[in-house]
C-alpha positions as CSV (number, residue, x, y, z in Angstrom):
1,X,13.7,-13.0,-25.3
2,X,15.0,-10.4,-22.4
3,X,13.3,-7.0,-22.8
4,X,14.1,-3.7,-21.6
5,X,11.9,-2.3,-19.0
6,X,11.9,1.3,-17.3
7,X,8.9,1.7,-14.1
8,X,8.6,4.1,-12.2
9,X,6.6,4.0,-8.2
10,X,8.0,5.6,-5.3
11,X,7.1,8.5,-2.8
12,X,5.2,5.8,-0.2
13,X,5.8,2.1,0.7
14,X,3.0,1.8,-1.1
15,X,3.8,2.5,-4.2
16,X,7.4,1.0,-3.9
17,X,7.2,-2.0,-3.0
18,X,4.1,-3.0,-5.7
19,X,6.9,-1.9,-8.2
20,X,9.8,-3.5,-7.1
21,X,7.0,-6.8,-6.9
22,X,6.9,-6.2,-10.7
23,X,10.4,-6.3,-11.4
24,X,11.0,-9.2,-9.6
25,X,8.3,-10.9,-10.9
26,X,10.0,-9.8,-14.4
27,X,13.7,-11.1,-13.8
28,X,12.0,-14.7,-12.5
29,X,10.7,-14.5,-15.7
30,X,14.0,-13.7,-17.0
31,X,16.9,-13.1,-15.2
32,X,17.8,-11.4,-18.5
33,X,15.4,-9.1,-18.7
34,X,17.1,-5.3,-18.0
35,X,15.2,-2.7,-15.2
36,X,15.6,0.8,-14.6
37,X,13.3,2.8,-12.1
38,X,13.0,6.1,-12.2
39,X,11.7,7.6,-8.9
40,X,12.0,11.6,-7.1
41,X,15.0,12.6,-5.4
42,X,14.5,12.9,-1.8
43,X,11.9,10.3,-1.4
44,X,11.8,6.8,-0.2
45,X,12.5,5.0,-3.7
46,X,15.7,6.5,-4.5
47,X,16.8,4.0,-1.2
48,X,15.3,1.3,-1.2
49,X,15.3,0.4,-4.6
50,X,19.4,0.5,-4.6
51,X,18.6,-2.1,-1.7
52,X,16.7,-4.3,-3.7
53,X,19.2,-4.6,-6.2
54,X,18.3,-2.6,-8.9
55,X,19.1,0.8,-10.7
56,X,17.4,4.2,-10.5
57,X,17.5,7.7,-11.7
58,X,16.3,10.6,-9.9
59,X,14.1,12.9,-11.2
60,X,13.3,16.9,-9.5
61,X,10.5,16.6,-9.2
62,X,7.9,17.2,-6.1
63,X,3.6,16.4,-6.0
64,X,1.4,18.5,-5.2
65,X,0.8,20.7,-2.1
66,X,-3.0,21.5,-1.3
67,X,-2.6,23.2,2.0
68,X,0.3,25.7,1.2
69,X,-0.4,26.1,-2.3
70,X,2.1,28.9,-2.3
71,X,4.7,26.3,-2.2
72,X,3.4,25.0,-6.0
73,X,5.2,28.5,-7.1
74,X,8.2,25.7,-8.8
75,X,6.6,23.0,-9.4
76,X,5.7,23.8,-13.9
77,X,9.0,24.3,-14.0
78,X,10.3,21.0,-12.2
79,X,7.5,19.5,-14.5
80,X,9.5,20.4,-17.3
81,X,12.8,19.6,-16.3
82,X,11.4,16.1,-14.9
83,X,9.8,15.4,-18.5
84,X,13.1,16.4,-20.1
85,X,15.7,14.2,-18.3
86,X,12.5,11.4,-18.6
87,X,13.0,11.8,-22.5
88,X,16.9,11.8,-22.0
89,X,16.6,8.7,-19.8
90,X,14.0,6.6,-21.8
91,X,16.2,7.3,-25.2
92,X,19.2,6.3,-23.4
93,X,17.8,3.4,-21.9
94,X,15.7,2.4,-25.0
95,X,12.6,0.4,-22.9
96,X,10.5,-1.5,-24.6
97,X,7.6,-1.5,-21.9
98,X,7.3,1.5,-19.7
99,X,5.1,0.6,-16.3
100,X,4.1,3.6,-13.8
101,X,3.3,2.4,-10.3
102,X,2.3,5.9,-8.5
103,X,4.4,8.6,-7.0
104,X,5.7,11.5,-8.1
105,X,8.0,10.3,-11.3
106,X,5.9,8.2,-12.7
107,X,3.6,11.3,-14.3
108,X,6.8,12.6,-16.2
109,X,8.2,9.1,-16.9
110,X,4.7,7.6,-19.0
111,X,3.8,11.1,-20.8
112,X,7.1,11.0,-22.1
113,X,6.9,7.5,-22.6
114,X,3.2,7.9,-25.0
115,X,4.9,10.7,-26.5
116,X,8.1,8.5,-27.6
117,X,5.5,6.0,-28.8
118,X,6.9,3.5,-26.1
119,X,3.8,1.1,-25.0
120,X,3.1,2.3,-21.6
121,X,1.3,0.0,-18.2
122,X,-0.5,2.3,-15.8
123,X,-0.8,-0.2,-12.4
124,X,-3.5,1.8,-10.5
125,X,-3.6,0.6,-7.0
126,X,-7.0,2.7,-5.5
127,X,-10.7,2.6,-6.3
128,X,-11.0,6.1,-6.9
129,X,-8.0,7.0,-9.8
130,X,-6.1,9.9,-9.4
131,X,-5.4,12.7,-11.9
132,X,-2.3,12.2,-13.7
133,X,-3.4,8.9,-14.0
134,X,-6.2,9.5,-15.8
135,X,-4.2,11.4,-17.7
136,X,-2.0,9.2,-19.2
137,X,-3.8,5.9,-19.1
138,X,-6.2,7.5,-21.6
139,X,-2.8,7.0,-24.2
140,X,-1.3,4.2,-22.0
141,X,-1.6,0.5,-23.8
142,X,-2.9,-1.5,-20.1
143,X,-4.4,-0.3,-17.2
144,X,-4.1,-3.2,-14.6
145,X,-6.7,-2.2,-11.5
146,X,-7.5,-3.3,-7.9
147,X,-10.7,-2.8,-8.3
148,X,-14.1,-3.1,-10.0
149,X,-15.7,-0.5,-12.0
150,X,-12.6,1.0,-13.0
151,X,-14.2,1.6,-16.4
152,X,-15.2,5.0,-14.9
153,X,-11.9,6.5,-15.4
154,X,-10.0,4.7,-17.9
155,X,-11.0,2.9,-21.6
156,X,-12.8,-0.1,-20.6
157,X,-10.8,-1.7,-23.6
158,X,-7.4,-1.7,-21.6
159,X,-8.7,-2.0,-17.9
160,X,-7.2,-5.5,-16.2
161,X,-8.8,-6.9,-12.7
162,X,-5.4,-8.1,-11.6
163,X,-5.1,-6.9,-7.8
164,X,-2.3,-5.1,-6.6
165,X,1.1,-6.7,-6.0
166,X,1.9,-7.3,-2.2
167,X,4.8,-8.6,0.1
168,X,4.8,-12.3,-0.5
169,X,7.2,-12.9,2.8
170,X,4.4,-10.5,4.4
171,X,1.2,-12.3,4.2
172,X,2.9,-15.9,4.6
173,X,1.0,-16.3,7.9
174,X,0.2,-20.4,7.6
175,X,0.7,-21.8,10.3
176,X,3.0,-19.0,12.2
177,X,0.2,-18.4,14.8
178,X,1.7,-20.3,18.0
179,X,5.3,-19.3,16.7
180,X,4.2,-15.6,16.5
181,X,2.4,-15.5,19.9
182,X,5.9,-16.0,21.7
183,X,7.9,-13.5,19.8
184,X,6.0,-10.9,20.8
185,X,5.2,-12.6,23.9
186,X,1.8,-12.7,24.3
187,X,-0.8,-15.0,25.9
188,X,-2.1,-18.8,23.5
189,X,-5.4,-18.4,24.7
190,X,-6.3,-14.5,24.5
191,X,-7.8,-13.4,21.3
192,X,-5.5,-10.6,19.7
193,X,-5.8,-6.9,18.0
194,X,-3.1,-6.1,15.6
195,X,-3.2,-2.2,15.1
196,X,-1.3,-0.8,12.4
197,X,-0.4,3.0,11.9
198,X,2.5,2.2,9.3
199,X,5.8,2.9,9.6
200,X,5.9,6.8,10.8
201,X,2.2,5.6,12.9
202,X,-1.7,7.7,12.8
203,X,-2.3,10.1,15.2
204,X,-6.0,9.0,15.2
205,X,-4.8,5.5,16.2
206,X,-3.0,5.5,18.9
207,X,-5.2,8.4,20.9
208,X,-7.9,5.3,19.8
209,X,-5.6,2.8,21.9
210,X,-4.9,5.3,24.4
211,X,-8.2,6.2,25.5
212,X,-9.1,2.7,26.2
213,X,-6.2,1.3,27.9
214,X,-7.7,0.8,30.9
215,X,-11.0,-0.8,29.6
216,X,-8.5,-3.3,27.6
217,X,-6.2,-4.0,30.8
218,X,-9.5,-5.2,31.7
219,X,-10.7,-7.2,28.9
220,X,-9.4,-11.0,28.0
221,X,-7.8,-9.4,25.5
222,X,-4.0,-8.5,23.8
223,X,-2.8,-6.1,22.0
224,X,0.2,-5.8,19.0
225,X,0.1,-2.1,18.0
226,X,2.3,-0.6,15.7
227,X,3.2,3.3,17.0
228,X,5.0,4.7,14.6
229,X,8.6,5.3,14.8
230,X,7.2,8.9,14.5
231,X,5.1,8.8,17.9
232,X,7.2,6.5,20.0
233,X,9.3,8.3,22.2
234,X,6.1,10.9,23.2
235,X,4.3,7.5,24.1
236,X,7.0,5.8,26.3
237,X,7.1,9.1,28.4
238,X,3.3,9.7,28.7
239,X,3.0,5.6,29.3
240,X,5.6,5.2,31.3
241,X,3.9,3.4,34.0
242,X,1.0,3.0,32.5
243,X,1.2,0.6,29.7
244,X,-0.7,-2.7,30.1
245,X,1.0,-5.8,30.1
246,X,-1.2,-7.0,27.9
247,X,-0.2,-4.8,25.1
248,X,2.6,-4.7,23.2
249,X,3.6,-0.9,21.5
250,X,6.1,-0.6,19.2
251,X,7.3,2.2,16.5
252,X,7.2,-0.3,13.6
253,X,7.0,-4.5,12.5
254,X,9.9,-6.2,11.6
255,X,8.1,-9.5,11.1
256,X,4.6,-8.9,9.3
257,X,4.0,-12.2,8.8
258,X,4.2,-12.9,12.3
259,X,1.6,-9.7,13.1
260,X,-0.6,-10.6,10.5
261,X,-0.6,-14.6,12.1
262,X,-0.7,-13.4,15.6
263,X,-4.0,-11.6,14.8
264,X,-7.2,-12.1,15.3
265,X,-8.8,-8.5,14.5
266,X,-7.1,-6.4,12.2
267,X,-7.3,-2.1,12.7
268,X,-5.8,-0.4,10.0
269,X,-6.2,2.7,7.9
270,X,-7.1,2.0,4.2
271,X,-4.0,2.6,1.8
272,X,-4.3,0.6,-1.1
273,X,-1.5,-2.0,-0.3
274,X,-2.2,-2.3,2.8
275,X,-5.9,-3.7,1.7
276,X,-4.5,-5.9,-0.7
277,X,-2.4,-7.6,1.8
278,X,-5.2,-7.5,4.8
279,X,-7.7,-9.9,1.6
280,X,-5.0,-12.2,1.2
281,X,-4.8,-12.2,5.3
282,X,-8.1,-12.7,5.6
283,X,-9.2,-11.4,9.0
284,X,-11.7,-9.7,10.0
285,X,-10.5,-6.1,9.7
286,X,-12.2,-2.3,10.5
287,X,-10.6,0.0,8.5
288,X,-9.9,3.8,9.5
289,X,-9.6,5.8,6.5
290,X,-7.0,8.7,6.7
291,X,-8.6,12.0,5.7
292,X,-5.2,13.4,4.5
293,X,-4.2,12.1,1.5
294,X,-5.5,13.4,-2.0
295,X,-9.4,12.7,-3.5
296,X,-9.9,10.8,-0.5
297,X,-9.0,7.6,-2.0
298,X,-8.8,5.8,1.4
299,X,-12.5,6.0,2.5
300,X,-13.1,5.0,-1.3
301,X,-11.1,2.2,-1.2
302,X,-12.4,1.2,2.1
303,X,-16.1,1.3,0.9
304,X,-15.2,-0.8,-1.7
305,X,-14.6,-3.9,0.4
306,X,-17.7,-2.3,2.8
307,X,-20.2,-2.8,0.1
308,X,-19.2,-6.4,-0.1
309,X,-19.5,-7.2,3.8
310,X,-15.5,-7.8,4.0
311,X,-14.6,-5.0,6.0
312,X,-15.6,-2.2,8.8
313,X,-15.9,1.2,9.1
314,X,-15.0,3.6,11.7
315,X,-14.5,7.3,10.5
316,X,-10.8,9.3,11.6
317,X,-13.2,11.8,13.4
318,X,-15.3,9.3,15.3
319,X,-12.3,7.0,16.4
320,X,-11.4,7.4,19.8
321,X,-14.5,6.8,21.2
322,X,-16.0,3.8,18.8
323,X,-12.7,2.2,17.5
324,X,-11.6,-0.4,20.2
325,X,-15.4,-0.9,21.3
326,X,-16.2,-1.8,17.8
327,X,-13.1,-4.4,17.8
328,X,-14.3,-6.1,21.5
329,X,-17.4,-6.3,20.1
330,X,-16.6,-8.2,17.6
331,X,-14.9,-11.0,19.4
332,X,-18.2,-11.0,21.2
333,X,-20.2,-11.4,17.7
334,X,-18.3,-14.8,16.3
335,X,-20.8,-15.1,13.1
336,X,-20.1,-11.2,12.1
337,X,-16.3,-12.4,12.3
338,X,-16.6,-15.7,9.9
339,X,-18.7,-13.6,7.3
340,X,-16.3,-10.7,7.4
341,X,-13.0,-13.1,7.2
342,X,-14.8,-15.1,4.7
343,X,-15.5,-12.1,2.4
344,X,-12.3,-10.4,2.5
345,X,-10.5,-13.3,1.5
346,X,-12.3,-14.0,-1.7
347,X,-11.3,-10.0,-2.8
348,X,-7.1,-11.3,-2.0
349,X,-5.4,-11.8,-5.2
350,X,-1.9,-13.0,-4.3
351,X,-0.2,-13.2,-8.3
352,X,-1.0,-9.2,-9.2
353,X,2.8,-9.1,-9.7
354,X,2.8,-11.8,-12.1
355,X,-0.1,-10.8,-13.8
356,X,0.7,-7.0,-14.6
357,X,4.5,-8.6,-15.4
358,X,2.8,-11.3,-18.2
359,X,0.9,-7.8,-20.0
360,X,5.3,-5.7,-20.1
361,X,5.4,-9.3,-22.0
362,X,2.8,-9.5,-24.0
363,X,3.6,-5.6,-25.1
364,X,6.9,-5.8,-25.4
365,X,6.7,-8.7,-27.8
366,X,4.4,-6.7,-29.9
367,X,7.0,-3.9,-30.9
C-alpha cells in the first residue's frame, strides 16, 4: 500500500543528505509512495531537494543566534508563522507519517504534526540531543538514533538504534584504491593522509596543514587536502610556489569514494553525518571537533568513538601543534592503526535509511 510521508531535513548537508536517503529508501520500497519535503527558506535544502527529484515547501524560520542575541528578536514571530504554514501543509498533503531529520524547519513541522495527530519519527544524528529534538521527541512515535545511551534524552521505549543514513556512493570504496591514487595524481607506494574540512573548509585544519608543510615535504607520505571553497583563493595566493608536490590541495572533493579509498589515515571534523560515513569506511581517524556548534555536540560525537578506542581526538585549540604529528605518528604504530580500523568498522551501519523507512511504514500501517 502506497503511503504519504512528509520529511524535514536541512540547513547543512549533514541533515539534507540523510533526509534524501530516507526518501529514496521509501521510493525503492514502493515507487507509488508520495514524499513532500519541508525546509527553511534560503537554506541549502531549497536547492538540493529539488535537484534530487522531490518537491519542497519552505518555511520562514531561522535558528537561534547565540553570538548576536539581538538578531533573535523576530524569532517568536517567525516560529508562529512557520507553525501556521506547517499546519496548512499537513492538512493539504495529509501525510501518514512526518519525519524530522534536523534543520530549522524540523521543529515547527513535527510540533504541528504531533498536535494534529500525525505519527512522527525523529532522526537524532548526534550523541547529544538538541533542545528541539528533545521537545518533539517526547511526543514522537519513534526516535531513530545513531549512538547508544540516547535513553537519557528520550523515552526508552521509543528509541531505536539505526545509525545515520549515509551517501552509499561515497562509501563504496572496495577495489578502488589504485584508480583513486591515479585520479589524485598520487604514488602507489606512499601512505596517504586525507584532510576533510567540509565543502566550505575548516580554518583550524587548514592552519594545521600549513604549519607542517615543510615537515610533510620531507616525509614519505602524501596528502589529499580538502581546504574548502571559502579558503581556496587565499591559500593559493599564500602558498604560491610553496606547496610541496606530495600535498594535493583542492576546494572540495567531487568523488568522495576515491578520497576514502586512497586514504590510509583520515583527519576530519566530527559532524554526525561524516562520522557515520567514516565508521563504514573503516580507516583510522583523527577527529578535531568544531568548537563553533550548539552544545558542543561534535566533541560528544567524537568522544563516543574515542571511548571505544575507535578514533583519536585532537582539540581544536591544540590542532596547529599536534594534529599533523599525530597523523604521522600513526604510520609508525601499525598495531594502533589496525586496532582503530577494526573498532571503528564495528560501529558502521550501512542500512540506516532502510531501517528508518521500515519504521515509517509500520507507523503508516497502524493508522
